[in-house]
C-alpha positions as CSV (number, residue, x, y, z in Angstrom):
1,M,0.3,-0.1,0.1
2,G,1.1,3.1,-0.9
3,V,1.1,6.5,0.7
4,L,-0.9,9.5,-1.2
5,K,-0.5,13.5,-0.7
6,V,-2.6,16.1,-3.0
7,I,-1.5,19.9,-3.0
8,E,-3.0,22.8,-4.7
9,V,-1.6,24.1,-7.7
10,L,-2.5,27.9,-9.9
11,S,-1.9,27.6,-13.0
12,N,-2.9,30.1,-16.1
13,S,-2.2,30.2,-20.0
14,S,-3.1,32.3,-22.6
15,K,-3.9,29.4,-25.0
16,S,-6.1,26.9,-23.3
17,W,-7.3,25.5,-19.7
18,E,-5.4,22.1,-21.0
19,D,-2.6,24.1,-21.6
20,A,-3.1,25.7,-18.2
21,T,-3.2,22.0,-16.7
22,R,0.3,20.9,-18.6
23,K,2.2,23.7,-17.4
24,A,1.1,23.0,-13.9
25,V,2.2,19.8,-13.9
26,I,5.1,20.2,-16.1
27,E,6.2,23.0,-13.3
28,A,4.8,20.6,-10.1
29,S,7.3,17.6,-11.4
30,K,10.6,19.7,-11.2
31,S,10.2,19.2,-7.4
32,V,7.2,16.5,-7.0
33,K,7.9,12.7,-8.2
34,N,5.5,10.0,-9.1
35,I,2.7,12.5,-9.9
36,R,-0.1,10.0,-10.4
37,S,-3.1,12.3,-11.3
38,V,-4.3,15.5,-11.6
39,Y,-7.8,16.8,-10.5
40,I,-9.1,20.4,-11.7
41,Q,-10.6,22.0,-8.9
42,D,-11.9,25.1,-10.5
43,Q,-11.4,26.7,-14.2
44,S,-11.4,30.7,-14.6
45,A,-10.5,33.4,-17.5
46,T,-9.9,37.2,-17.5
47,V,-11.2,39.8,-20.2
48,K,-9.9,42.1,-21.8
49,N,-11.3,44.2,-24.4
50,G,-14.1,42.0,-25.0
51,E,-12.2,38.8,-25.2
52,V,-10.8,36.4,-23.2
53,D,-7.4,37.1,-22.5
54,E,-6.1,34.6,-19.9
55,F,-7.5,31.7,-18.6
56,R,-6.5,29.9,-15.5
57,V,-6.9,26.5,-13.3
58,N,-7.0,25.4,-9.9
59,I,-6.1,22.1,-9.7
60,K,-5.3,19.4,-7.3
61,I,-2.4,17.0,-8.0
62,T,-1.8,13.8,-6.2
63,F,1.6,12.3,-5.9
64,E,2.7,9.0,-3.8
65,V,5.1,9.6,-1.3
66,N,8.1,7.1,-0.8
């Protein structure tokens, strides 16, 4: 049986929510090993001049602790 831990990560992207999620996982992978899953807790976007300017995600990353 393994021990799992969950951390909350905020990320943003000018392209999409998917890109923001990928960026969060890539950045978290630099210091967290054995990532098992990602849960998108919240999505939002900012608007500038009538168009979506930035996509934001609040995700939970689950990883196994050795």
